[in-house]
PDB file of N, CA, C and O in Angstrom, chain B, residues numbered from 101:
ATOM      1  N   MET B 101      18.772  15.381  88.068  1.00  0.00           N
ATOM      2  CA  MET B 101      17.745  14.555  87.493  1.00  0.00           C
ATOM      3  C   MET B 101      17.529  13.349  88.402  1.00  0.00           C
ATOM      4  O   MET B 101      18.465  12.608  88.702  1.00  0.00           O
ATOM      5  N   LYS B 102      16.272  13.161  88.838  1.00  0.00           N
ATOM      6  CA  LYS B 102      15.945  12.006  89.661  1.00  0.00           C
ATOM      7  C   LYS B 102      15.672  10.815  88.759  1.00  0.00           C
ATOM      8  O   LYS B 102      15.191  10.966  87.636  1.00  0.00           O
ATOM      9  N   ARG B 103      15.985   9.632  89.262  1.00  0.00           N
ATOM     10  CA  ARG B 103      15.739   8.413  88.499  1.00  0.00           C
ATOM     11  C   ARG B 103      14.517   7.704  89.032  1.00  0.00           C
ATOM     12  O   ARG B 103      14.309   7.617  90.242  1.00  0.00           O
ATOM     13  N   GLU B 104      13.724   7.205  88.134  1.00  0.00           N
ATOM     14  CA  GLU B 104      12.581   6.355  88.451  1.00  0.00           C
ATOM     15  C   GLU B 104      12.804   5.064  87.672  1.00  0.00           C
ATOM     16  O   GLU B 104      13.448   5.075  86.623  1.00  0.00           O
ATOM     17  N   PHE B 105      12.278   3.956  88.176  1.00  0.00           N
ATOM     18  CA  PHE B 105      12.508   2.670  87.534  1.00  0.00           C
ATOM     19  C   PHE B 105      11.202   1.959  87.223  1.00  0.00           C
ATOM     20  O   PHE B 105      10.193   2.152  87.901  1.00  0.00           O
ATOM     21  N   SER B 106      11.241   1.139  86.191  1.00  0.00           N
ATOM     22  CA  SER B 106      10.111   0.317  85.794  1.00  0.00           C
ATOM     23  C   SER B 106      10.681  -0.936  85.144  1.00  0.00           C
ATOM     24  O   SER B 106      11.843  -0.952  84.738  1.00  0.00           O
ATOM     25  N   THR B 107       9.878  -1.976  85.045  1.00  0.00           N
ATOM     26  CA  THR B 107      10.313  -3.228  84.436  1.00  0.00           C
ATOM     27  C   THR B 107       9.494  -3.484  83.178  1.00  0.00           C
ATOM     28  O   THR B 107       8.274  -3.319  83.181  1.00  0.00           O
ATOM     29  N   VAL B 108      10.158  -3.881  82.119  1.00  0.00           N
ATOM     30  CA  VAL B 108       9.480  -4.193  80.870  1.00  0.00           C
ATOM     31  C   VAL B 108       8.842  -5.574  80.996  1.00  0.00           C
ATOM     32  O   VAL B 108       9.484  -6.518  81.456  1.00  0.00           O
ATOM     33  N   THR B 109       7.565  -5.691  80.582  1.00  0.00           N
ATOM     34  CA  THR B 109       6.855  -6.969  80.649  1.00  0.00           C
ATOM     35  C   THR B 109       7.229  -7.843  79.457  1.00  0.00           C
ATOM     36  O   THR B 109       7.950  -7.409  78.558  1.00  0.00           O
ATOM     37  N   THR B 110       6.730  -9.082  79.459  1.00  0.00           N
ATOM     38  CA  THR B 110       6.989  -9.988  78.335  1.00  0.00           C
ATOM     39  C   THR B 110       6.371  -9.470  77.038  1.00  0.00           C
ATOM     40  O   THR B 110       6.790  -9.868  75.951  1.00  0.00           O
ATOM     41  N   LYS B 111       5.387  -8.594  77.141  1.00  0.00           N
ATOM     42  CA  LYS B 111       4.761  -7.994  75.956  1.00  0.00           C
ATOM     43  C   LYS B 111       5.455  -6.702  75.534  1.00  0.00           C
ATOM     44  O   LYS B 111       4.994  -6.034  74.609  1.00  0.00           O
ATOM     45  N   GLY B 112       6.548  -6.340  76.189  1.00  0.00           N
ATOM     46  CA  GLY B 112       7.277  -5.120  75.842  1.00  0.00           C
ATOM     47  C   GLY B 112       6.675  -3.862  76.431  1.00  0.00           C
ATOM     48  O   GLY B 112       7.035  -2.759  76.022  1.00  0.00           O
ATOM     49  N   GLN B 113       5.766  -4.001  77.384  1.00  0.00           N
ATOM     50  CA  GLN B 113       5.123  -2.846  78.001  1.00  0.00           C
ATOM     51  C   GLN B 113       5.869  -2.439  79.259  1.00  0.00           C
ATOM     52  O   GLN B 113       6.553  -3.254  79.878  1.00  0.00           O
ATOM     53  N   LEU B 114       5.732  -1.175  79.633  1.00  0.00           N
ATOM     54  CA  LEU B 114       6.269  -0.720  80.903  1.00  0.00           C
ATOM     55  C   LEU B 114       5.319   0.294  81.510  1.00  0.00           C
ATOM     56  O   LEU B 114       4.534   0.927  80.806  1.00  0.00           O
ATOM     57  N   VAL B 115       5.399   0.440  82.821  1.00  0.00           N
ATOM     58  CA  VAL B 115       4.543   1.380  83.536  1.00  0.00           C
ATOM     59  C   VAL B 115       5.352   2.636  83.821  1.00  0.00           C
ATOM     60  O   VAL B 115       6.451   2.570  84.372  1.00  0.00           O
ATOM     61  N   ILE B 116       4.796   3.779  83.440  1.00  0.00           N
ATOM     62  CA  ILE B 116       5.424   5.062  83.754  1.00  0.00           C
ATOM     63  C   ILE B 116       4.979   5.417  85.167  1.00  0.00           C
ATOM     64  O   ILE B 116       3.777   5.452  85.434  1.00  0.00           O
ATOM     65  N   PRO B 117       5.913   5.681  86.082  1.00  0.00           N
ATOM     66  CA  PRO B 117       5.536   6.002  87.464  1.00  0.00           C
ATOM     67  C   PRO B 117       4.511   7.142  87.525  1.00  0.00           C
ATOM     68  O   PRO B 117       4.584   8.101  86.755  1.00  0.00           O
ATOM     69  N   SER B 118       3.556   7.019  88.454  1.00  0.00           N
ATOM     70  CA  SER B 118       2.445   7.980  88.540  1.00  0.00           C
ATOM     71  C   SER B 118       2.926   9.416  88.721  1.00  0.00           C
ATOM     72  O   SER B 118       2.323  10.340  88.175  1.00  0.00           O
ATOM     73  N   LYS B 119       3.999   9.616  89.479  1.00  0.00           N
ATOM     74  CA  LYS B 119       4.515  10.973  89.682  1.00  0.00           C
ATOM     75  C   LYS B 119       4.919  11.602  88.342  1.00  0.00           C
ATOM     76  O   LYS B 119       4.665  12.784  88.107  1.00  0.00           O
ATOM     77  N   LEU B 120       5.539  10.821  87.480  1.00  0.00           N
ATOM     78  CA  LEU B 120       5.953  11.333  86.171  1.00  0.00           C
ATOM     79  C   LEU B 120       4.757  11.509  85.240  1.00  0.00           C
ATOM     80  O   LEU B 120       4.720  12.456  84.454  1.00  0.00           O
ATOM     81  N   ARG B 121       3.773  10.601  85.321  1.00  0.00           N
ATOM     82  CA  ARG B 121       2.565  10.767  84.503  1.00  0.00           C
ATOM     83  C   ARG B 121       1.859  12.067  84.845  1.00  0.00           C
ATOM     84  O   ARG B 121       1.425  12.797  83.954  1.00  0.00           O
ATOM     85  N   ARG B 122       1.743  12.357  86.127  1.00  0.00           N
ATOM     86  CA  ARG B 122       1.093  13.613  86.536  1.00  0.00           C
ATOM     87  C   ARG B 122       1.911  14.820  86.084  1.00  0.00           C
ATOM     88  O   ARG B 122       1.364  15.774  85.531  1.00  0.00           O
ATOM     89  N   LYS B 123       3.210  14.777  86.320  1.00  0.00           N
ATOM     90  CA  LYS B 123       4.077  15.910  85.988  1.00  0.00           C
ATOM     91  C   LYS B 123       4.030  16.251  84.499  1.00  0.00           C
ATOM     92  O   LYS B 123       4.038  17.425  84.128  1.00  0.00           O
ATOM     93  N   TYR B 124       3.979  15.216  83.641  1.00  0.00           N
ATOM     94  CA  TYR B 124       4.029  15.439  82.199  1.00  0.00           C
ATOM     95  C   TYR B 124       2.671  15.268  81.515  1.00  0.00           C
ATOM     96  O   TYR B 124       2.603  15.131  80.294  1.00  0.00           O
ATOM     97  N   SER B 125       1.598  15.277  82.298  1.00  0.00           N
ATOM     98  CA  SER B 125       0.221  15.203  81.768  1.00  0.00           C
ATOM     99  C   SER B 125       0.010  13.999  80.856  1.00  0.00           C
ATOM    100  O   SER B 125      -0.631  14.108  79.810  1.00  0.00           O
ATOM    101  N   ILE B 126       0.547  12.861  81.254  1.00  0.00           N
ATOM    102  CA  ILE B 126       0.371  11.634  80.477  1.00  0.00           C
ATOM    103  C   ILE B 126      -0.851  10.913  81.025  1.00  0.00           C
ATOM    104  O   ILE B 126      -0.902  10.535  82.195  1.00  0.00           O
ATOM    105  N   ARG B 127      -1.836  10.731  80.147  1.00  0.00           N
ATOM    106  CA  ARG B 127      -3.086  10.070  80.528  1.00  0.00           C
ATOM    107  C   ARG B 127      -3.338   8.905  79.578  1.00  0.00           C
ATOM    108  O   ARG B 127      -2.611   8.719  78.602  1.00  0.00           O
ATOM    109  N   LYS B 128      -4.370   8.125  79.871  1.00  0.00           N
ATOM    110  CA  LYS B 128      -4.753   7.038  78.982  1.00  0.00           C
ATOM    111  C   LYS B 128      -4.953   7.610  77.580  1.00  0.00           C
ATOM    112  O   LYS B 128      -5.667   8.596  77.397  1.00  0.00           O
ATOM    113  N   GLY B 129      -4.324   6.988  76.606  1.00  0.00           N
ATOM    114  CA  GLY B 129      -4.463   7.432  75.225  1.00  0.00           C
ATOM    115  C   GLY B 129      -3.432   8.444  74.770  1.00  0.00           C
ATOM    116  O   GLY B 129      -3.366   8.754  73.580  1.00  0.00           O
ATOM    117  N   THR B 130      -2.614   8.977  75.689  1.00  0.00           N
ATOM    118  CA  THR B 130      -1.573   9.932  75.294  1.00  0.00           C
ATOM    119  C   THR B 130      -0.572   9.221  74.389  1.00  0.00           C
ATOM    120  O   THR B 130      -0.061   8.156  74.736  1.00  0.00           O
ATOM    121  N   LYS B 131      -0.300   9.798  73.257  1.00  0.00           N
ATOM    122  CA  LYS B 131       0.699   9.249  72.345  1.00  0.00           C
ATOM    123  C   LYS B 131       2.078   9.693  72.822  1.00  0.00           C
ATOM    124  O   LYS B 131       2.235  10.771  73.396  1.00  0.00           O
ATOM    125  N   VAL B 132       3.072   8.845  72.574  1.00  0.00           N
ATOM    126  CA  VAL B 132       4.447   9.175  72.940  1.00  0.00           C
ATOM    127  C   VAL B 132       5.361   8.902  71.750  1.00  0.00           C
ATOM    128  O   VAL B 132       5.073   8.050  70.910  1.00  0.00           O
ATOM    129  N   ALA B 133       6.452   9.628  71.696  1.00  0.00           N
ATOM    130  CA  ALA B 133       7.483   9.413  70.686  1.00  0.00           C
ATOM    131  C   ALA B 133       8.710   8.860  71.398  1.00  0.00           C
ATOM    132  O   ALA B 133       9.018   9.264  72.520  1.00  0.00           O
ATOM    133  N   PHE B 134       9.405   7.943  70.749  1.00  0.00           N
ATOM    134  CA  PHE B 134      10.651   7.408  71.278  1.00  0.00           C
ATOM    135  C   PHE B 134      11.781   7.956  70.421  1.00  0.00           C
ATOM    136  O   PHE B 134      11.790   7.778  69.203  1.00  0.00           O
ATOM    137  N   LEU B 135      12.727   8.618  71.059  1.00  0.00           N
ATOM    138  CA  LEU B 135      13.843   9.246  70.365  1.00  0.00           C
ATOM    139  C   LEU B 135      15.145   8.622  70.841  1.00  0.00           C
ATOM    140  O   LEU B 135      15.340   8.416  72.039  1.00  0.00           O
ATOM    141  N   GLU B 136      16.032   8.321  69.907  1.00  0.00           N
ATOM    142  CA  GLU B 136      17.359   7.840  70.274  1.00  0.00           C
ATOM    143  C   GLU B 136      18.306   9.029  70.303  1.00  0.00           C
ATOM    144  O   GLU B 136      18.432   9.760  69.321  1.00  0.00           O
ATOM    145  N   GLU B 137      18.967   9.215  71.435  1.00  0.00           N
ATOM    146  CA  GLU B 137      19.965  10.272  71.592  1.00  0.00           C
ATOM    147  C   GLU B 137      21.240   9.609  72.079  1.00  0.00           C
ATOM    148  O   GLU B 137      21.424   9.388  73.276  1.00  0.00           O
ATOM    149  N   GLY B 138      22.112   9.296  71.141  1.00  0.00           N
ATOM    150  CA  GLY B 138      23.326   8.573  71.510  1.00  0.00           C
ATOM    151  C   GLY B 138      22.955   7.208  72.061  1.00  0.00           C
ATOM    152  O   GLY B 138      22.287   6.421  71.390  1.00  0.00           O
ATOM    153  N   GLU B 139      23.386   6.930  73.273  1.00  0.00           N
ATOM    154  CA  GLU B 139      23.085   5.661  73.929  1.00  0.00           C
ATOM    155  C   GLU B 139      21.826   5.730  74.783  1.00  0.00           C
ATOM    156  O   GLU B 139      21.538   4.790  75.525  1.00  0.00           O
ATOM    157  N   ARG B 140      21.077   6.809  74.696  1.00  0.00           N
ATOM    158  CA  ARG B 140      19.868   6.992  75.506  1.00  0.00           C
ATOM    159  C   ARG B 140      18.621   6.810  74.651  1.00  0.00           C
ATOM    160  O   ARG B 140      18.612   7.105  73.456  1.00  0.00           O
ATOM    161  N   LEU B 141      17.574   6.317  75.295  1.00  0.00           N
ATOM    162  CA  LEU B 141      16.250   6.257  74.693  1.00  0.00           C
ATOM    163  C   LEU B 141      15.389   7.252  75.451  1.00  0.00           C
ATOM    164  O   LEU B 141      15.215   7.130  76.664  1.00  0.00           O
ATOM    165  N   VAL B 142      14.851   8.232  74.746  1.00  0.00           N
ATOM    166  CA  VAL B 142      14.063   9.290  75.367  1.00  0.00           C
ATOM    167  C   VAL B 142      12.604   9.106  74.977  1.00  0.00           C
ATOM    168  O   VAL B 142      12.288   8.918  73.802  1.00  0.00           O
ATOM    169  N   LEU B 143      11.722   9.160  75.958  1.00  0.00           N
ATOM    170  CA  LEU B 143      10.286   9.078  75.728  1.00  0.00           C
ATOM    171  C   LEU B 143       9.733  10.494  75.786  1.00  0.00           C
ATOM    172  O   LEU B 143       9.890  11.177  76.797  1.00  0.00           O
ATOM    173  N   GLN B 144       9.089  10.942  74.715  1.00  0.00           N
ATOM    174  CA  GLN B 144       8.523  12.292  74.647  1.00  0.00           C
ATOM    175  C   GLN B 144       7.014  12.190  74.546  1.00  0.00           C
ATOM    176  O   GLN B 144       6.501  11.759  73.513  1.00  0.00           O
ATOM    177  N   PRO B 145       6.275  12.580  75.605  1.00  0.00           N
ATOM    178  CA  PRO B 145       4.822  12.564  75.499  1.00  0.00           C
ATOM    179  C   PRO B 145       4.343  13.610  74.494  1.00  0.00           C
ATOM    180  O   PRO B 145       4.814  14.747  74.504  1.00  0.00           O
ATOM    181  N   LEU B 146       3.414  13.227  73.634  1.00  0.00           N
ATOM    182  CA  LEU B 146       2.867  14.155  72.646  1.00  0.00           C
ATOM    183  C   LEU B 146       1.561  14.725  73.187  1.00  0.00           C
ATOM    184  O   LEU B 146       0.480  14.480  72.651  1.00  0.00           O
ATOM    185  N   THR B 147       1.694  15.490  74.261  1.00  0.00           N
ATOM    186  CA  THR B 147       0.536  16.115  74.896  1.00  0.00           C
ATOM    187  C   THR B 147       0.102  17.327  74.078  1.00  0.00           C
ATOM    188  O   THR B 147       0.894  17.865  73.304  1.00  0.00           O
ATOM    189  N   PRO B 148      -1.142  17.761  74.239  1.00  0.00           N
ATOM    190  CA  PRO B 148      -1.579  18.967  73.522  1.00  0.00           C
ATOM    191  C   PRO B 148      -0.673  20.169  73.803  1.00  0.00           C
ATOM    192  O   PRO B 148      -0.422  20.977  72.910  1.00  0.00           O
ATOM    193  N   GLU B 149      -0.185  20.289  75.034  1.00  0.00           N
ATOM    194  CA  GLU B 149       0.704  21.401  75.382  1.00  0.00           C
ATOM    195  C   GLU B 149       1.997  21.326  74.578  1.00  0.00           C
ATOM    196  O   GLU B 149       2.458  22.337  74.049  1.00  0.00           O
ATOM    197  N   TYR B 150       2.580  20.142  74.485  1.00  0.00           N
ATOM    198  CA  TYR B 150       3.820  19.963  73.731  1.00  0.00           C
ATOM    199  C   TYR B 150       3.575  20.251  72.250  1.00  0.00           C
ATOM    200  O   TYR B 150       4.374  20.934  71.608  1.00  0.00           O
ATOM    201  N   LEU B 151       2.480  19.734  71.713  1.00  0.00           N
ATOM    202  CA  LEU B 151       2.185  19.951  70.300  1.00  0.00           C
ATOM    203  C   LEU B 151       1.963  21.427  69.993  1.00  0.00           C
ATOM    204  O   LEU B 151       2.391  21.912  68.945  1.00  0.00           O
ATOM    205  N   ARG B 152       1.298  22.145  70.895  1.00  0.00           N
ATOM    206  CA  ARG B 152       1.107  23.590  70.689  1.00  0.00           C
ATOM    207  C   ARG B 152       2.456  24.303  70.669  1.00  0.00           C
ATOM    208  O   ARG B 152       2.634  25.271  69.930  1.00  0.00           O
ATOM    209  N   SER B 153       3.405  23.833  71.476  1.00  0.00           N
ATOM    210  CA  SER B 153       4.719  24.481  71.528  1.00  0.00           C
ATOM    211  C   SER B 153       5.482  24.319  70.215  1.00  0.00           C
ATOM    212  O   SER B 153       6.410  25.082  69.946  1.00  0.00           O
ATOM    213  N   LEU B 154       5.110  23.348  69.402  1.00  0.00           N
ATOM    214  CA  LEU B 154       5.787  23.107  68.130  1.00  0.00           C
ATOM    215  C   LEU B 154       5.222  23.932  66.983  1.00  0.00           C
ATOM    216  O   LEU B 154       5.837  24.002  65.919  1.00  0.00           O
ATOM    217  N   ARG B 155       4.095  24.542  67.172  1.00  0.00           N
ATOM    218  CA  ARG B 155       3.407  25.222  66.066  1.00  0.00           C
ATOM    219  C   ARG B 155       4.313  26.147  65.269  1.00  0.00           C
ATOM    220  O   ARG B 155       4.311  26.082  64.040  1.00  0.00           O
ATOM    221  N   GLY B 156       5.071  26.988  65.911  1.00  0.00           N
ATOM    222  CA  GLY B 156       5.937  27.927  65.200  1.00  0.00           C
ATOM    223  C   GLY B 156       7.044  27.248  64.428  1.00  0.00           C
ATOM    224  O   GLY B 156       7.442  27.734  63.370  1.00  0.00           O
ATOM    225  N   SER B 157       7.551  26.136  64.928  1.00  0.00           N
ATOM    226  CA  SER B 157       8.671  25.474  64.268  1.00  0.00           C
ATOM    227  C   SER B 157       8.237  24.644  63.071  1.00  0.00           C
ATOM    228  O   SER B 157       9.079  24.225  62.277  1.00  0.00           O
ATOM    229  N   LEU B 158       6.947  24.400  62.925  1.00  0.00           N
ATOM    230  CA  LEU B 158       6.463  23.588  61.810  1.00  0.00           C
ATOM    231  C   LEU B 158       5.533  24.383  60.892  1.00  0.00           C
ATOM    232  O   LEU B 158       4.581  23.832  60.339  1.00  0.00           O
ATOM    233  N   ALA B 159       5.809  25.662  60.735  1.00  0.00           N
ATOM    234  CA  ALA B 159       4.900  26.534  59.982  1.00  0.00           C
ATOM    235  C   ALA B 159       4.917  26.277  58.478  1.00  0.00           C
ATOM    236  O   ALA B 159       3.917  26.549  57.814  1.00  0.00           O
ATOM    237  N   GLU B 160       5.997  25.771  57.922  1.00  0.00           N
ATOM    238  CA  GLU B 160       6.117  25.583  56.479  1.00  0.00           C
ATOM    239  C   GLU B 160       5.723  24.169  56.068  1.00  0.00           C
ATOM    240  O   GLU B 160       5.950  23.220  56.819  1.00  0.00           O
ATOM    241  N   GLY B 161       5.138  24.022  54.889  1.00  0.00           N
ATOM    242  CA  GLY B 161       4.869  22.717  54.303  1.00  0.00           C
ATOM    243  C   GLY B 161       3.809  21.919  55.033  1.00  0.00           C
ATOM    244  O   GLY B 161       3.125  22.436  55.917  1.00  0.00           O
ATOM    245  N   PRO B 162       3.672  20.621  54.650  1.00  0.00           N
ATOM    246  CA  PRO B 162       2.680  19.762  55.300  1.00  0.00           C
ATOM    247  C   PRO B 162       2.962  19.680  56.793  1.00  0.00           C
ATOM    248  O   PRO B 162       4.116  19.600  57.215  1.00  0.00           O
ATOM    249  N   SER B 163       1.922  19.700  57.570  1.00  0.00           N
ATOM    250  CA  SER B 163       2.112  19.804  59.011  1.00  0.00           C
ATOM    251  C   SER B 163       1.797  18.510  59.739  1.00  0.00           C
ATOM    252  O   SER B 163       0.636  18.112  59.837  1.00  0.00           O
ATOM    253  N   ALA B 164       2.829  17.853  60.249  1.00  0.00           N
ATOM    254  CA  ALA B 164       2.629  16.681  61.101  1.00  0.00           C
ATOM    255  C   ALA B 164       1.931  17.107  62.379  1.00  0.00           C
ATOM    256  O   ALA B 164       1.125  16.360  62.932  1.00  0.00           O
ATOM    257  N   LEU B 165       2.241  18.303  62.845  1.00  0.00           N
ATOM    258  CA  LEU B 165       1.603  18.828  64.049  1.00  0.00           C
ATOM    259  C   LEU B 165       0.098  18.933  63.847  1.00  0.00           C
ATOM    260  O   LEU B 165      -0.677  18.518  64.709  1.00  0.00           O
ATOM    261  N   LYS B 166      -0.313  19.479  62.727  1.00  0.00           N
ATOM    262  CA  LYS B 166      -1.746  19.621  62.443  1.00  0.00           C
ATOM    263  C   LYS B 166      -2.418  18.254  62.432  1.00  0.00           C
ATOM    264  O   LYS B 166      -3.504  18.087  62.987  1.00  0.00           O
ATOM    265  N   ASP B 167      -1.772  17.278  61.798  1.00  0.00           N
ATOM    266  CA  ASP B 167      -2.319  15.923  61.757  1.00  0.00           C
ATOM    267  C   ASP B 167      -2.463  15.342  63.153  1.00  0.00           C
ATOM    268  O   ASP B 167      -3.484  14.732  63.469  1.00  0.00           O
ATOM    269  N   LEU B 168      -1.446  15.527  63.994  1.00  0.00           N
ATOM    270  CA  LEU B 168      -1.497  15.001  65.356  1.00  0.00           C
ATOM    271  C   LEU B 168      -2.588  15.678  66.171  1.00  0.00           C
ATOM    272  O   LEU B 168      -3.306  15.012  66.917  1.00  0.00           O
ATOM    273  N   LEU B 169      -2.720  16.994  66.038  1.00  0.00           N
ATOM    274  CA  LEU B 169      -3.765  17.710  66.771  1.00  0.00           C
ATOM    275  C   LEU B 169      -5.157  17.264  66.328  1.00  0.00           C
ATOM    276  O   LEU B 169      -6.057  17.112  67.154  1.00  0.00           O
ATOM    277  N   GLU B 170      -5.331  17.054  65.024  1.00  0.00           N
ATOM    278  CA  GLU B 170      -6.624  16.586  64.526  1.00  0.00           C
ATOM    279  C   GLU B 170      -6.926  15.181  65.039  1.00  0.00           C
ATOM    280  O   GLU B 170      -8.065  14.877  65.392  1.00  0.00           O
ATOM    281  N   GLU B 171      -5.912  14.333  65.080  1.00  0.00           N
ATOM    282  CA  GLU B 171      -6.094  12.975  65.598  1.00  0.00           C
ATOM    283  C   GLU B 171      -6.501  13.008  67.067  1.00  0.00           C
ATOM    284  O   GLU B 171      -7.409  12.287  67.480  1.00  0.00           O
ATOM    285  N   ARG B 172      -5.829  13.843  67.851  1.00  0.00           N
ATOM    286  CA  ARG B 172      -6.179  13.976  69.276  1.00  0.00           C
ATOM    287  C   ARG B 172      -7.619  14.461  69.427  1.00  0.00           C
ATOM    288  O   ARG B 172      -8.342  13.979  70.300  1.00  0.00           O
ATOM    289  N   LYS B 173      -8.044  15.402  68.594  1.00  0.00           N
ATOM    290  CA  LYS B 173      -9.411  15.922  68.664  1.00  0.00           C
ATOM    291  C   LYS B 173     -10.411  14.808  68.369  1.00  0.00           C
ATOM    292  O   LYS B 173     -11.414  14.670  69.069  1.00  0.00           O
ATOM    293  N   ARG B 174     -10.138  14.010  67.329  1.00  0.00           N
ATOM    294  CA  ARG B 174     -11.029  12.896  66.992  1.00  0.00           C
ATOM    295  C   ARG B 174     -11.100  11.891  68.137  1.00  0.00           C
ATOM    296  O   ARG B 174     -12.176  11.373  68.433  1.00  0.00           O
ATOM    297  N   GLU B 175      -9.967  11.607  68.789  1.00  0.00           N
ATOM    298  CA  GLU B 175      -9.942  10.665  69.908  1.00  0.00           C
ATOM    299  C   GLU B 175     -10.802  11.167  71.061  1.00  0.00           C
ATOM    300  O   GLU B 175     -11.504  10.383  71.700  1.00  0.00           O
ATOM    301  N   ARG B 176     -10.751  12.475  71.333  1.00  0.00           N
ATOM    302  CA  ARG B 176     -11.549  13.041  72.426  1.00  0.00           C
ATOM    303  C   ARG B 176     -13.040  12.964  72.122  1.00  0.00           C
ATOM    304  O   ARG B 176     -13.857  12.870  73.038  1.00  0.00           O
ATOM    305  N   GLU B 177     -13.399  13.002  70.838  1.00  0.00           N
ATOM    306  CA  GLU B 177     -14.806  12.961  70.447  1.00  0.00           C
ATOM    307  C   GLU B 177     -15.408  11.569  70.565  1.00  0.00           C
ATOM    308  O   GLU B 177     -16.631  11.430  70.589  1.00  0.00           O
ATOM    309  N   LEU B 178     -14.575  10.536  70.639  1.00  0.00           N
ATOM    310  CA  LEU B 178     -15.087   9.154  70.733  1.00  0.00           C
ATOM    311  C   LEU B 178     -15.671   8.849  72.077  1.00  0.00           C
ATOM    312  O   LEU B 178     -16.139   7.735  72.308  1.00  0.00           O
TER     313      LEU B 178
END
C-alpha cells in the first residue's frame, strides 16, 4: 500500500491527491463515508460503481442504497 499525504485546513477540509481521485472516480459532488476501523479512519467514496456493488447485499427491507442512488440521480439532473 502506497502512502499519500494531505494537510487538514482550519475548516477541517483536506485535499485528496489527484492520483487517488482518478483511481477511485472521485469527482466534485462525490459523497464519501468515513468508517472507523480500530485506530484507522477509512474514507469510502460512494461512487455509482460502489453503490451498484452493494445492491445484492441490501436486498431486504428499506434500501439506503436505493435512496443514495436516487439522490445521485437528482444531483446529476441539476
